[in-house]
C-alpha positions in Angstrom: 2.8 14.7 17.8 5.9 13.3 15.6 9.4 12.7 17.6 11.4 16.2 16.5 12.1 16.8 13.2 15.9 15.7 13.6 15.0 12.7 15.3 13.2 11.8 12.4 15.9 12.6 10.2 18.4 10.1 11.6 15.1 7.4 11.7 15.3 7.5 7.6 18.5 8.2 6.9 19.4 4.7 9.3 17.2 3.1 7.5 18.7 4.0 3.9 16.3 6.8 3.2 16.8 9.7 1.4 15.4 13.4 0.3 13.8 14.1 4.2 13.3 17.3 4.7 10.9 20.0 6.6 8.1 19.7 3.9 7.5 15.7 4.4 8.0 16.6 8.3 5.6 18.7 8.9 2.9 17.0 6.2 4.2 13.8 8.1 3.8 15.3 11.6 -0.4 16.8 10.7 -1.0 13.2 9.3 0.5 11.8 12.8 -2.0 14.3 13.7 -4.5 13.1 12.9 -4.6 9.8 12.6 -4.8 10.3 16.7 -7.7 12.4 17.3 -9.7 10.2 14.6 -8.5 7.4 15.9 -10.7 8.1 18.9 -14.1 7.7 16.9 -12.7 5.1 14.0 -10.4 2.1 15.0 -7.4 3.2 12.1 -4.9 1.8 13.7 -3.3 0.5 17.2 0.0 2.4 17.1 -0.3 5.3 18.7 2.5 6.1 20.4 5.1 9.2 18.3 7.9 6.3 17.3 5.4 3.4 16.3 3.9 6.0 13.8 7.0 7.0 12.4 8.8 3.5 12.3 6.6 1.2 11.9 3.8 2.9 9.5 5.6 6.2 7.7 8.7 4.3 6.9 7.3 0.9 6.7 5.4 2.8 4.2 8.2 4.3 2.5 11.5 2.1 2.6 10.0 0.1 -0.6 10.4 2.8 -2.8 14.4 1.7 -2.4 13.7 -1.6 -4.1 12.0 -0.4 -7.5 11.5 1.6 -10.5 8.6 4.2 -10.2 8.1 5.6 -13.5 7.4 9.6 -13.6 3.7 10.4 -13.0 2.7 6.3 -11.9 -0.8 5.5 -11.1 -1.2 3.0 -8.0 -4.0 1.5 -5.9 -3.6 1.3 -2.8 -6.0 -1.9 -2.3 -7.4 -1.8 1.3 -6.1 0.8 1.9 -7.3 1.8 5.8 -5.7 4.9 7.3 -4.1 5.2 3.9 -0.6 3.1 4.3 1.6 2.9 2.6 0.7 4.6 0.1 0.3 8.3 1.1 2.9 7.9 2.7 5.0 7.3 -0.4 2.7 9.9 -2.3 4.4 12.6 0.1 7.5 11.5 -1.4 6.5 11.0 -4.5 4.2 13.9 -5.0 4.0 12.9 -8.8 2.0 9.5 -8.1 -1.4 9.4 -9.5 -2.9 7.9 -5.9 -6.4 5.9 -6.1 -7.1 4.9 -2.2 -9.5 2.1 -2.4 -11.6 0.6 1.1 -14.6 -1.3 1.8 -15.9 0.2 5.1 -16.9 4.4 4.1 -15.5 5.9 7.9 -11.7 5.4 6.1 -12.7 6.9 3.2 -14.7 9.5 5.3 -11.0 9.9 6.8 -8.9 9.5 4.3 -11.0 12.9 2.5 -10.1 14.5 5.1 -6.7 13.6 5.7 -5.4 14.7 1.8 -7.4 18.0 1.9 -5.4 18.7 5.3 -2.4 17.5 3.3 -3.0 19.1 -0.2 -2.7 15.4 -1.4 -4.5 15.2 -4.3 -6.2 11.6 -5.2 -8.5 9.4 -5.9 -11.1 7.7 -3.7 -12.9 4.2 -3.9 -15.7 3.1 -1.5 -15.9 -0.9 -2.2 -15.2 -4.1 -2.1 -11.9 -4.5 -4.2 -13.9 -7.8 -5.9 -16.0 -6.0 -7.3 -14.1 -3.3 -7.9 -11.9 -4.9 -10.2 -14.6 -6.2 -12.2 -15.4 -2.5 -13.4 -14.2 -1.3 -16.4 -12.8 2.1 -15.4 -10.7 0.1 -12.6 -9.9 -3.2 -14.3 -6.2 -3.3 -15.6 -6.2 0.4 -15.4 -3.1 0.7 -13.0 0.3 0.8 -13.5 1.0 -0.1 -9.9 -1.6 -2.0 -7.2 -0.6 -2.0 -3.4 -1.3 -3.7 -0.1 0.1 -3.8 3.5 -2.1 -6.4 4.7 -2.2 -9.7 6.6 -3.6 -11.4 4.0 -1.4 -14.7 2.5 -0.1 -13.2 -0.8 -1.8 -16.3 -2.8 -5.2 -14.1 -1.3 -3.9 -10.7 -1.7 -3.0 -11.7 -5.7 -6.4 -12.1 -6.5 -7.6 -9.2 -4.7 -4.6 -6.6 -6.5 -3.3 -8.4 -10.1 -6.5 -7.6 -11.5 -6.0 -3.7 -11.5 -2.8 -3.5 -12.9 -2.2 -3.1 -16.4 -0.2 -5.4 -18.5 3.6 -4.1 -17.9 2.4 -3.2 -14.2 3.4 -4.9 -10.7 1.3 -5.3 -8.2 3.7 -4.6 -4.3 3.1 -6.7 -1.5 4.6 -5.4 2.1 4.7 -8.3 3.9 6.3 -10.0 6.7 9.6 -12.1 6.7 7.8 -15.5 7.3 5.5 -15.0 4.5 4.9 -18.1 1.5 5.7 -17.0 -1.5 6.1 -20.7 -3.1 2.0 -21.4 -1.6 1.4 -18.4 -4.1 2.8 -18.8 -7.1 0.2 -20.6 -9.1 -2.5 -17.9 -8.1 0.1 -15.7 -9.3 0.4 -17.4 -12.8 -3.7 -18.4 -13.0 -4.5 -13.9 -12.3 -1.3 -12.9 -15.0 1.2 -12.6 -12.9 5.4 -13.6 -13.1 7.1 -13.1 -9.8 9.4 -10.9 -10.6 11.8 -10.2 -7.3 11.8 -11.2 -3.5 13.9 -8.6 -1.4 14.6 -9.3 2.2 15.7 -6.5 4.5 15.0 -4.4 7.7 13.3 -1.7 9.9 14.5 -0.9 12.6 15.9 -4.7 13.4 12.6 -6.1 12.5 12.2 -8.6 9.2 10.1 -7.3 6.3 9.9 -9.3 3.1 8.6 -7.4 -0.3 7.1 -8.8 -3.1 7.2 -7.8 -6.6 4.7 -9.7 -9.1 4.7 -8.4 -12.7 2.0 -8.3 -14.9 2.8 -10.1 -18.2 -1.0 -10.9 -19.5 -4.5 -10.0 -19.1 -6.2 -11.9 -16.1 -8.9 -14.1 -17.0 -12.3 -12.2 -16.1 -14.0 -14.8 -13.5 -11.1 -13.1 -11.5 -11.4 -11.5 -8.6 -14.2 -14.5 -7.6 -17.0 -14.0 -4.7 -14.6 -13.3 -1.7 -16.8 -16.8 -0.3 -14.9 -18.7 -2.9 -11.7 -16.9 -2.3 -11.7 -17.4 1.2 -13.4 -21.3 0.2 -11.4 -22.2 -2.4 -7.5 -20.2 -2.7 -5.9 -21.1 -5.9 
């Protein structure tokens, strides 16, 4: 399914991603094949060509690991994970990560359970809306990292994602190069966060922007609000 191993090595190397090997290639190849197969009955991705999956899903998911330090055994929750991006490829590169996959669509959770079984990856699976799950004591402020690779603006994503992060941890947002960071500054502050870094980089000559938000204080209990409030009146 994926391009051959040597070509994949070249692409990872070109994007300054080290430690790509045969074992990771085999896992990603299984991932790609199962993604395309399952996509025929559940809409998971618009990308089905081998090179697109390699670059726009796998390399795009793993590249951010170049830009921040991830402690051994760190816990991470992928909010609105969809088909498992970015966190499942991260887990392939960093098996020590303690992974929780959250999505509101049960069909996607079913796919992720089957996928992780095929890949021999340990993960916890949570079916529900982020704004509801973030209110539950077993998930609220329990993770070292939360992450999202989503089209929502940074202010909205912050309200969904920062409540999951413990003080001292970080929210990681994978965005496009035109993402307006300044407009999210108030939301980040209200939610107990502090903008720690914005990193611009490229993958195959396409711009990317990585936003890192440090959790410096507890999120007030009224956040996140319900989805209607979030959409009607962004922070």
